[in-house]
C-alpha positions in Angstrom: -36.4 -39.0 -24.5 -35.4 -36.4 -27.0 -32.3 -34.4 -26.0 -33.1 -30.9 -24.9 -29.8 -29.4 -26.2 -28.6 -30.0 -29.7 -25.5 -29.0 -31.6 -26.3 -26.3 -34.1 -24.3 -24.2 -36.6 -25.2 -20.6 -37.1 -26.3 -21.3 -40.6 -28.5 -24.2 -39.4 -30.1 -21.9 -36.8 -31.0 -19.2 -39.4 -32.4 -22.0 -41.6 -34.9 -23.0 -38.9 -35.6 -19.8 -37.0 -35.9 -16.0 -37.3 -33.4 -14.9 -34.7 -34.4 -11.7 -32.9 -32.1 -10.1 -30.3 -34.6 -8.9 -27.7 -34.9 -5.4 -26.4 -34.0 -6.5 -22.9 -30.5 -7.6 -24.0 -27.5 -5.2 -23.6 -25.8 -3.6 -26.6 -23.4 -5.6 -28.7 -20.2 -5.6 -26.7 -17.5 -7.6 -28.6 -16.8 -4.5 -30.7 -16.0 -2.2 -27.8 -12.8 -0.3 -28.1 -10.7 -1.2 -25.0 -7.7 -3.4 -24.6 -9.4 -6.3 -22.9 -12.3 -6.5 -25.4 -9.8 -6.2 -28.3 -7.9 -9.2 -27.0 -11.2 -11.2 -26.6 -12.2 -10.2 -30.2 -8.8 -11.1 -31.7 -8.7 -14.4 -29.9 -12.2 -15.3 -31.0 -11.6 -14.4 -34.6 -8.3 -16.3 -34.6 -10.0 -19.5 -33.4 -12.7 -19.1 -36.0 -10.3 -18.5 -38.8 -8.1 -21.5 -37.7 -11.3 -23.7 -37.7 -12.6 -22.7 -41.2 -9.1 -22.6 -42.7 -8.3 -26.2 -41.6 -6.8 -28.1 -44.7 -7.6 -31.5 -43.3 -10.4 -33.7 -44.6 -13.9 -33.2 -43.2 -13.4 -36.2 -41.0 -10.1 -34.9 -39.5 -11.0 -31.3 -39.1 -11.3 -30.0 -35.5 -14.6 -28.3 -34.8 -14.9 -25.2 -32.6 -17.6 -25.4 -29.9 -18.9 -22.1 -28.7 -20.7 -23.5 -25.6 -24.4 -22.9 -24.8 -26.8 -20.6 -26.6 -30.1 -20.7 -24.9 -33.4 -18.9 -25.2 -37.1 -19.1 -26.2 -38.1 -20.8 -29.5 -41.8 -20.5 -30.7 -43.5 -20.1 -34.1 -40.2 -20.4 -36.0 -38.8 -17.5 -34.0 -35.8 -17.8 -31.6 -35.2 -15.1 -28.9 -31.8 -15.7 -27.3 -31.4 -15.0 -23.6 -27.7 -15.9 -23.7 -25.4 -16.0 -26.7 -26.3 -12.6 -28.3 -22.6 -11.6 -28.5 -21.4 -14.8 -30.3 -24.5 -14.9 -32.6 -23.9 -11.3 -33.7 -20.3 -11.9 -34.4 -21.2 -15.0 -36.4 -23.8 -13.0 -38.3 -21.2 -10.3 -39.3 -18.7 -13.0 -40.2 -21.2 -14.9 -42.5 -22.1 -11.6 -44.2 -18.5 -10.7 -44.8 -17.5 -14.1 -46.2 -20.6 -14.2 -48.3 -19.8 -10.8 -49.8 -16.2 -11.7 -50.7 -17.1 -15.1 -52.2 -20.1 -13.8 -54.3 -22.6 -15.7 -52.1 -24.5 -12.8 -50.7 -27.3 -12.4 -53.3 -28.2 -16.1 -53.3 -28.4 -16.2 -49.4 -29.9 -12.8 -48.5 -33.2 -14.3 -47.4 -31.5 -16.6 -44.9 -29.3 -13.8 -43.5 -32.4 -11.6 -43.1 -33.5 -14.1 -40.5 -31.1 -12.3 -38.1 -32.4 -9.1 -36.6 -32.1 -6.8 -33.6 -35.0 -5.5 -31.5 -32.9 -3.5 -29.1 -33.1 -0.4 -31.3 -34.8 0.4 -34.6 -31.4 1.8 -35.9 -29.6 -1.5 -35.1 -32.3 -3.6 -36.9 -32.3 -1.2 -40.0 -28.5 -1.4 -40.2 -28.5 -5.2 -40.2 -31.1 -5.2 -43.0 -29.2 -2.5 -45.0 -26.0 -4.4 -44.7 -27.5 -7.5 -46.1 -29.2 -5.6 -49.0 -26.2 -3.6 -49.9 -24.1 -4.4 -53.0 -20.8 -3.1 -51.5 -17.7 -3.9 -53.4 -15.3 -4.3 -50.5 -12.0 -2.6 -51.0 -8.7 -2.2 -49.1 -9.8 0.7 -46.8 -11.1 0.0 -43.3 -14.5 -1.6 -43.8 -16.2 0.9 -41.4 -15.1 3.9 -43.5 -16.4 2.2 -46.7 -19.8 1.5 -45.1 -20.1 5.1 -43.8 -19.5 6.4 -47.3 -22.5 4.4 -48.6 -25.6 6.5 -49.5 -27.8 4.2 -47.3 -25.7 4.8 -44.1 -27.4 7.4 -41.8 -25.0 9.6 -39.8 -27.3 9.1 -36.8 -26.3 5.4 -36.8 -22.8 6.3 -35.6 -24.4 7.2 -32.3 -25.9 3.7 -31.8 -23.5 1.8 -29.5 -24.4 -1.5 -31.1 -23.8 -0.3 -34.6 -20.5 1.4 -33.5 -19.4 -2.0 -32.0 -20.4 -3.8 -35.1 -18.3 -1.5 -37.3 -15.3 -2.2 -35.0 -15.8 -5.9 -35.3 -16.2 -5.7 -39.1 -12.9 -3.8 -39.2 -11.3 -6.6 -37.2 -12.8 -9.3 -39.5 -11.7 -7.3 -42.6 -8.1 -6.9 -41.2 -7.8 -10.7 -40.6 -9.7 -12.2 -43.6 -9.4 -9.6 -46.4 -6.6 -11.4 -48.2 -7.3 -15.0 -47.3 -11.1 -15.5 -47.9 -11.9 -18.3 -50.4 -14.9 -20.2 -51.4 -13.9 -23.0 -49.1 -14.4 -20.7 -46.1 -18.1 -20.2 -47.1 -18.5 -23.9 -47.5 -17.0 -24.5 -44.1 -19.4 -22.0 -42.5 -22.6 -23.2 -44.2 -22.1 -26.9 -45.2 -19.7 -28.3 -42.7 -20.3 -28.5 -38.9 -17.0 -26.8 -38.1 -18.3 -24.0 -35.8 -21.1 -25.2 -33.5 -22.8 -24.3 -30.2 -25.2 -26.2 -28.0 -28.7 -24.9 -28.7 -31.0 -25.0 -25.7 -34.7 -24.2 -26.2 -36.1 -23.0 -22.9 -39.7 -23.8 -24.1 -38.9 -27.5 -24.8 -41.5 -29.7 -23.3 -38.9 -32.0 -21.8 -36.9 -29.2 -20.2 -36.5 -29.7 -16.4 -34.6 -26.9 -14.7 -32.4 -29.1 -12.5 -29.6 -27.8 -10.3 -27.0 -29.0 -12.9 -28.7 -27.1 -15.6 -28.9 -23.9 -13.5 -25.1 -24.3 -12.9 -24.5 -24.5 -16.6 -26.7 -21.5 -17.4 -25.3 -19.4 -14.7 -21.7 -20.2 -15.7 -22.5 -18.9 -19.2 -23.8 -15.7 -17.8 -20.9 -15.0 -15.4 -17.8 -13.6 -17.0 -14.5 -15.3 -16.3 -12.0 -13.3 -14.4 -8.8 -12.1 -16.0 -6.8 -14.8 -14.3 -9.2 -17.6 -15.3 -8.9 -16.5 -19.0 -5.1 -16.1 -18.6 -4.7 -19.5 -16.9 -6.6 -21.2 -19.7 -4.5 -19.5 -22.3 -1.2 -20.4 -20.5 -2.2 -24.1 -20.3 -3.1 -24.2 -24.0 0.0 -22.2 -25.0 2.3 -24.6 -23.1 0.6 -27.6 -24.6 0.8 -26.3 -28.1 4.5 -25.5 -27.7 5.2 -29.0 -26.3 7.4 -27.5 -23.6 9.2 -29.8 -21.2 8.1 -28.5 -17.8 10.4 -29.5 -14.9 7.6 -29.1 -12.2 5.5 -32.2 -12.2 1.7 -32.0 -12.2 2.0 -28.2 -12.8 -1.7 -28.0 -13.9 -2.9 -29.6 -10.7 -0.6 -27.3 -8.7 -2.5 -24.2 -10.1 -5.6 -25.4 -8.3 -4.0 -26.9 -5.2 -0.5 -26.0 -3.9 -0.1 -22.6 -5.6 -3.7 -21.6 -4.8 -2.9 -22.4 -1.1 0.1 -20.2 -1.3 -1.8 -17.2 -2.7 -4.7 -17.8 -0.4 -2.6 -16.5 2.5 -2.5 -13.1 0.7 -6.1 -13.0 -0.6 -7.8 -9.7 -1.2 -9.5 -8.5 2.0 -12.4 -6.9 0.1 -13.5 -9.7 -2.2 -11.6 -12.7 -0.7 -10.3 -13.7 -4.1 -6.8 -14.5 -5.2 -7.1 -13.9 -8.9 -5.5 -10.4 -8.7 -2.6 -11.7 -6.7 -2.0 -14.6 -9.1 -2.1 -12.1 -12.1 0.3 -9.7 -10.4 2.7 -12.5 -9.8 2.8 -13.6 -13.4 2.8 -10.1 -14.7 5.7 -9.2 -12.4 7.7 -12.3 -13.3 7.2 -11.5 -17.0 8.4 -7.9 -16.6 11.4 -9.0 -14.6 12.4 -11.6 -17.2 11.9 -9.2 -20.0 14.0 -6.4 -18.5 16.7 -8.8 -17.3 17.0 -10.3 -20.8 17.1 -7.0 -22.7 20.5 -6.5 -24.5 19.8 -3.3 -26.4 20.3 0.4 -25.5 18.0 1.1 -22.5 18.0 4.8 -23.0 17.4 4.9 -26.8 15.1 1.9 -27.4 11.6 3.5 -27.2 9.8 0.3 -27.9 11.5 -1.4 -25.0 10.7 1.5 -22.6 7.1 1.5 -23.7 6.8 -2.2 -23.1 8.3 -1.9 -19.6 5.9 1.0 -18.9 2.9 -1.0 -20.2 3.8 -4.0 -18.0 4.2 -1.9 -14.9 1.4 0.7 -15.6 -1.0 1.6 -12.9 -4.4 3.2 -12.7 -5.0 6.6 -10.9 -5.9 4.6 -7.7 -2.5 2.9 -7.8 -3.8 -0.5 -8.9 -2.2 -2.2 -11.9 -4.0 -2.1 -15.3 -5.0 -5.1 -17.3 -2.2 -6.6 -19.5 -3.5 -8.0 -22.8 -2.0 -11.3 -23.9 -0.9 -9.6 -27.1 1.8 -7.8 -25.2 3.1 -11.1 -23.8 3.3 -12.4 -27.4 4.9 -9.2 -28.7 7.8 -9.4 -26.2 8.1 -13.2 -26.7 7.3 -13.9 -23.1 6.7 -17.5 -21.8 9.6 -19.2 -23.4 10.2 -22.7 -22.1 13.0 -21.4 -19.9 10.9 -18.5 -18.5 7.9 -20.7 -17.8 10.1 -23.1 -15.9 11.6 -20.2 -13.9 8.1 -19.0 -13.0 6.9 -22.5 -11.9 10.1 -23.3 -10.0 9.8 -20.0 -8.2 6.3 -20.9 -7.0 7.7 -24.3 -5.9 10.4 -22.6 -3.9 8.0 -20.4 -1.9 5.0 -22.6 -1.6 3.9 -24.2 1.7 6.1 -23.4 4.6 9.1 -22.4 2.4 8.0 -18.7 2.3 7.9 -18.6 6.1 11.4 -20.2 6.1 12.6 -17.3 3.8 11.0 -14.7 6.1 12.6 -16.3 9.1 16.0 -16.4 7.4 15.7 -12.7 6.6 14.2 -11.5 9.9 17.5 -9.8 10.8 17.3 -7.5 7.8 14.8 -4.7 7.6 13.4 -4.0 4.1 11.2 -1.0 5.0 8.1 -2.2 3.2 4.5 -2.1 4.5 4.2 -5.8 3.8 5.7 -8.5 6.0 7.6 -10.3 3.2 9.3 -9.7 -0.1 6.9 -12.1 -1.8 3.9 -10.2 -0.4 5.2 -6.9 -1.6 5.6 -8.4 -5.1 2.0 -9.3 -5.4 0.4 -6.2 -4.0 -1.4 -3.7 -6.2 0.8 -0.8 -5.2 4.0 -2.6 -6.2 7.0 -0.4 -7.0 10.2 -0.9 -9.0 12.2 -1.5 -5.8 9.7 -4.2 -4.8 10.2 -5.9 -8.2 14.0 -5.8 -7.9 14.0 -7.3 -4.4 11.9 -10.2 -5.5 14.0 -10.7 -8.6 17.1 -10.9 -6.6 15.5 -13.4 -4.2 13.9 -15.6 -6.8 17.0 -15.8 -9.0 19.2 -17.1 -6.2 16.5 -19.6 -5.2 16.3 -20.9 -8.8 19.9 -20.6 -10.0 21.5 -21.9 -6.9 18.8 -24.3 -5.8 19.7 -23.6 -2.2 18.3 -25.0 0.9 17.1 -22.2 3.1 17.5 -24.3 6.2 21.2 -25.0 5.5 22.1 -21.5 4.1 20.2 -18.9 6.1 23.3 -16.7 6.6 24.3 -16.8 2.9 20.8 -15.7 1.8 20.7 -13.0 4.5 24.0 -11.6 3.2 22.9 -11.5 -0.4 19.6 -9.8 0.3 21.2 -7.3 2.7 23.6 -6.3 0.0 20.7 -6.0 -2.5 18.6 -4.1 0.1 21.4 -1.5 0.5 21.9 -0.9 -3.2 18.1 -0.6 -3.9 17.4 1.7 -0.9 20.2 4.1 -1.8 19.6 4.4 -5.5 16.7 6.3 -7.1 14.8 3.7 -9.1 11.6 5.3 -10.4 11.6 4.8 -14.2 11.9 2.2 -16.9 15.5 3.2 -17.5 16.7 3.1 -13.8 14.8 -0.2 -13.2 16.3 -1.8 -16.2 19.8 -0.8 -15.4 19.4 -2.1 -11.8 17.9 -5.5 -12.8 20.6 -6.0 -15.5 23.2 -5.3 -12.8 21.8 -8.0 -10.5 21.8 -10.4 -13.5 25.4 -9.5 -14.2 26.5 -10.0 -10.6 24.8 -13.4 -10.4 26.5 -14.5 -13.7 29.8 -14.6 -11.7 30.6 -18.2 -10.6 29.7 -19.0 -7.0 29.2 -15.3 -6.2 26.2 -16.1 -4.0 28.2 -18.4 -1.7 31.3 -16.1 -1.6 29.7 -12.6 -1.7 32.2 -10.8 0.5 35.2 -12.3 -1.4 33.6 -11.1 -4.7 33.0 -7.6 -3.4 36.5 -7.3 -1.8 38.2 -8.0 -5.1 39.6 -4.8 -6.6 38.7 -6.1 -10.1 35.0 -6.4 -9.3 33.0 -3.8 -11.3 29.4 -3.1 -10.5 27.1 -0.7 -12.3 23.4 0.1 -12.4 23.2 1.4 -8.8 24.4 4.5 -7.0 28.2 4.7 -7.3 28.9 5.8 -3.8 26.8 3.0 -2.4 28.6 0.5 -4.5 31.9 1.8 -3.1 30.5 1.6 0.4 29.4 -2.0 -0.1 32.9 -3.0 -1.3 34.5 -1.3 1.7 32.2 -3.0 4.2 32.8 -6.4 2.5 36.6 -5.7 2.8 36.3 -4.9 6.5 34.2 -8.1 7.2 36.2 -10.4 4.9 39.8 -9.3 5.7 39.6 -8.2 9.3 40.6 -10.4 12.2 37.7 -8.8 14.2 34.6 -11.0 13.6 32.3 -8.4 15.2 32.4 -6.1 12.2 29.5 -7.8 10.4 27.1 -7.7 13.4 27.7 -4.0 14.1 27.5 -3.0 10.5 24.2 -4.8 10.1 22.9 -3.1 13.3 23.9 0.3 11.9 22.4 -0.4 8.5 19.1 -1.3 10.0 18.6 2.1 11.5 15.3 3.3 10.0 16.8 6.5 8.5 20.2 5.1 7.4 18.7 2.1 5.5 22.0 0.6 4.5 23.9 3.8 4.0 26.5 4.1 6.8 29.5 5.3 4.8 29.7 8.5 7.0 30.3 6.3 10.1 33.1 4.2 8.7 36.5 5.3 10.1 39.3 6.8 7.9 41.8 4.2 9.0 39.4 1.3 8.2 39.7 -1.8 10.3 42.1 -0.5 12.9 39.4 1.9 14.2 36.7 -0.5 15.0 36.1 1.1 18.4 35.6 4.5 16.7 33.1 3.1 14.4 31.1 1.7 17.3 31.2 5.1 19.1 30.1 7.0 15.9 27.3 4.5 15.5 26.1 5.1 19.0 26.2 8.9 18.7 24.4 8.8 15.3 21.6 6.6 16.8 21.0 9.3 19.4 21.1 12.2 16.9 18.9 10.6 14.3 15.6 8.7 14.4 13.2 7.4 11.7 11.9 10.9 11.1 15.2 12.6 10.6 17.0 14.6 13.3 16.0 13.7 16.9 13.5 16.4 18.0 15.9 17.5 20.8 18.5 18.5 18.2 16.2 19.2 15.3 12.9 21.0 14.7 12.6 22.5 18.2 16.0 24.2 18.2 17.7 23.1 15.0 20.8 22.7 17.1 22.5 20.3 14.7 21.7 22.4 11.6 23.0 25.6 13.3 26.1 23.8 14.4 26.9 22.7 10.8 26.6 26.4 9.7 28.9 27.5 12.6 31.4 24.9 11.4 31.5 26.4 7.9 28.8 24.6 5.9 27.8 26.7 2.9 25.2 26.7 0.2 25.2 23.9 -2.4 23.7 24.9 -5.7 22.4 28.1 -4.1 20.5 26.3 -1.3 20.5 24.4 1.9 18.0 22.2 3.7 18.7 22.1 7.4 15.3 21.2 8.9 14.3 18.0 10.6 12.5 16.3 7.7 13.8 12.7 7.1 14.1 12.8 3.3 16.5 15.8 3.4 18.8 14.4 6.2 18.9 11.0 4.5 20.2 12.8 1.4 22.7 14.8 3.4 24.2 11.5 4.8 25.1 10.6 1.2 26.2 14.0 0.1 29.9 14.8 0.1 29.0 18.5 0.7 27.4 17.7 4.1 29.2 14.6 5.3 32.5 16.2 6.6 30.5 18.6 8.8 28.1 15.9 10.0 31.0 13.6 10.9 32.8 16.5 12.7 29.7 17.1 14.7 29.4 13.4 15.6 33.1 13.3 16.6 32.5 16.1 19.1 30.3 13.7 21.1 32.2 10.5 21.0 33.2 10.5 24.6 30.1 12.4 25.9 27.1 11.0 27.8 23.6 11.6 26.5 22.8 14.4 28.9 25.7 16.6 27.8 25.0 16.4 24.1 23.1 19.7 23.9 25.7 21.5 26.1 28.6 20.4 23.9 26.8 21.3 20.7 25.8 24.7 22.0 29.3 25.4 23.2 30.5 25.0 19.6 28.1 27.5 18.1 30.9 30.0 17.4 29.9 32.8 15.0 33.3 34.5 14.8 34.2 35.2 11.2 30.9 33.9 9.8 29.0 35.6 7.0 26.2 37.7 8.4 23.4 35.4 7.1 25.0 32.4 8.9 25.5 34.5 12.0 21.7 35.4 12.0 20.7 31.7 11.7 23.2 30.4 14.3 22.1 33.0 16.8 18.3 32.8 16.2 16.9 29.3 16.4 13.4 30.7 16.0 14.2 31.6 12.4 14.6 28.0 11.6 11.7 26.7 13.6 9.0 29.2 12.7 10.0 30.8 9.4 11.4 28.1 7.1 10.0 25.2 5.3 12.0 22.4 6.9 15.0 24.6 7.2 15.1 25.7 3.6 17.6 28.4 2.8 17.8 29.6 -0.8 19.7 32.2 -2.8 17.8 33.8 -5.7 17.8 37.2 -7.4 16.8 38.8 -4.1 19.7 37.4 -2.2 19.7 34.7 0.5 16.2 34.0 1.8 14.4 31.8 4.3 11.7 30.0 2.3 8.5 29.4 4.2 6.8 27.3 1.5 8.1 24.3 -0.5 7.2 25.8 -3.9 9.1 28.8 -5.1 6.1 30.8 -6.4 4.5 30.6 -2.9 7.4 32.5 -1.2 6.3 36.1 -1.7 6.9 36.6 2.1 10.4 35.1 2.2 12.7 36.6 4.8 15.8 38.2 3.2 18.8 37.6 5.6 21.8 38.3 3.4 22.1 42.1 3.2 21.5 44.9 5.7 17.8 45.5 5.1 16.7 44.1 8.4 19.2 46.2 10.4 18.3 49.4 8.6 14.6 48.9 9.1 15.1 48.1 12.8 17.2 51.3 13.3 14.6 53.5 11.6 11.8 52.0 13.7 13.8 52.6 16.9 13.9 56.3 16.2 10.2 56.4 16.4 9.7 58.6 13.3 8.3 55.8 11.1 5.6 53.1 11.3 5.7 49.7 9.5 2.9 49.7 6.9 3.0 46.2 5.5 2.0 43.4 7.9 5.3 41.7 7.4 6.9 42.0 10.8 7.5 38.6 12.4 7.7 37.3 15.9 11.5 36.9 15.7 12.7 40.4 16.6 14.4 42.6 14.0 13.5 40.4 11.0 11.0 41.3 8.3 9.3 39.3 5.5 8.4 40.2 2.0 9.7 41.6 -1.3 8.5 45.1 -0.5 8.4 46.6 2.9 7.2 50.2 3.6 7.9 52.6 6.4 5.8 55.8 6.6 5.3 59.0 8.5 3.2 62.1 7.5 5.7 63.3 5.0 7.8 60.4 3.8 7.4 56.8 2.5 10.5 54.5 2.6 9.9 51.5 0.3 12.5 48.7 0.8 13.0 46.2 -2.0 15.6 43.6 -2.3 18.7 45.8 -2.7 17.5 49.3 -2.7 15.3 51.7 -0.8 13.1 54.2 -2.6 12.2 57.5 -1.0 8.8 59.1 -1.7 7.6 62.5 -0.5 3.9 62.8 0.3 1.8 65.8 -0.7 -1.8 66.6 -1.3 -1.6 65.8 -5.0 -0.4 62.2 -4.6 -1.3 59.9 -1.8 1.4 57.4 -3.0 4.0 60.1 -2.9 6.5 61.4 -5.4 9.8 59.5 -5.9 12.6 61.8 -4.9 15.5 59.4 -4.5 16.6 55.8 -4.3 19.8 54.3 -2.8 21.4 51.0 -2.1 21.6 49.5 1.4 24.3 47.0 0.6 27.0 49.2 2.0 25.8 48.9 5.6 23.1 50.3 7.9 25.1 53.4 9.0 26.0 54.5 5.5 22.4 53.9 4.4 20.9 55.9 7.3 23.2 58.8 6.6 22.2 58.6 2.9 18.5 58.6 3.7 18.8 61.5 6.1 20.8 63.4 3.5 18.2 62.9 0.8 15.4 63.8 3.1 17.1 67.0 4.3 17.9 68.0 0.7 14.4 67.3 -0.5 12.7 69.1 2.4 15.0 72.2 2.0 14.3 72.1 -1.8 10.5 72.0 -1.3 10.6 74.9 1.3 12.7 77.0 -1.0 
């Protein structure tokens, strides 16, 4: 029986049929201008060029098979149902090579056998292209074609023509300086580039299940990972790498697939995205860890890091073209082995062994394991660093989790503490941190003797928060050098507090190891004062007892502001801030010997306002000011003075409460006299405090307009409803002086007007 599928070249197809792309087909897509299509386009052209440029004899040349092209053939006309994209690219390639090798005129009639029926404009463009006598120059080919008299401007709006122009530019870029007569010969006389031609009208065609599978496979696009996996396997084979993991190709489809299957996407039940995130993440970590240049000044490096870690608006990662991997020289033999060995270390039950080993350490991530965080779409720089620190000790030390659980726990706890207490939110901060981890692990046997390494006065660590580094060295010293073996367990307990997250320097005693009992007592008090959300409600938002106590103890502004509300992020910062720590420790030490029930009584008993500045006195004595009239206890000094900010953003605080000067006292005294009424709706529930930049008091004759530092006095009359300015005076000198001044101005003004 005659075979229903034959191997054809494009030139052979045009010699037998008129090829018409039907109107039901989509527009030409291989010329689309996006990263993924560009990669597909470049790879396709590179393969074609390699095939037609082969210097071997015809018998030794490797042919390029383009898989199935199928459709309906009748009356010397072929209408493709699948293969439009490849056929169009081959048409453009044949036209280009024919033009540069002086073969266009002699072969026009054959090339005219290719046509588009999707749009009249597409068909006319193809015909015009063949009939043109363009002398191709160095400029982009699309610009040269658009300058031709036969090119209609309206064609630029045809998506198929636009895509063809992009493809022609790509062909021109790759072939302009290399095209020779042999390339035309390879395309037209040698069977170098072929495809399996399938006529759906063939009398012997039987649509078996196997054929349907083949046809459907052609119509279904490969996923990003399937394309990537095929490329990786080919790349490794071409490089002749020595891979340490045996049967690594098989493991892609078995062992490693089983590993990722445990973390499959809940929506589509696929693991392709998780696989890709793992490889992308490993490449980024390896690239950043191996960079030796100036992190802050090398713009190309920073752009590459940003490209490899970029995300869409929905937080999901973007597609990474293979060209970026090649540009940064990813997938060296060493890096490929590291990637595969990492997969080997965490496959099967090994990942669960790691999770069990680290169960005593909290990493504060939504996912249950460090590996799972690394392959999620919302991965962060800290997630990348945690997995890098884990994977490197697994690879470099070739440790057995079962025999070294404590060693791994100590290492990852140390890394957790550094990462949690360092701001890592940019290419620069990420790079410094990952280079620091690499540098630490470069020290011989550091993994197995971490505390000894950190206790050494000569050990220098950079790339993370300096204060946290000092704290880690101090804790290691206490654990390593002390005779008390309980230090480590209690330090870990304190570090695991959901707000402290490894930062417990404020709890460590001044006399170090001799005050172990004091450390335990401070830890216990701190656990009662703070919870995962910040200050315990009993001492925080409801009364702001702790914040008011710090003010009573002498805490002042830092950079013209304070945050003393209950929000976690602010208090977490305070526990690392030398401006706040002495006062927080002093407050904790007040409660060392107290029971839980007496905490509030002790703290209230120490709210001493004697000698305090007036604004501090107001806040200490009026807990409602904090609770109801500040944004998480925000106090800020600006051009108006010291204010209570009720909104996070500065420009939203037109109704801030000024508490530094005497304005509130003066307004209160004037209202007590009963001669004035408050015009603006800025009186608040907390008695004797007023909000706003401008506050007005009125009676039938006078308007008193209070600004930030001055009061303006207006006299009302029939001619002006807003009044006439008769005087202004400062109220910084005190309420009594100001009241006397106002009354004096009013008396003088009234006497003057009566005279």
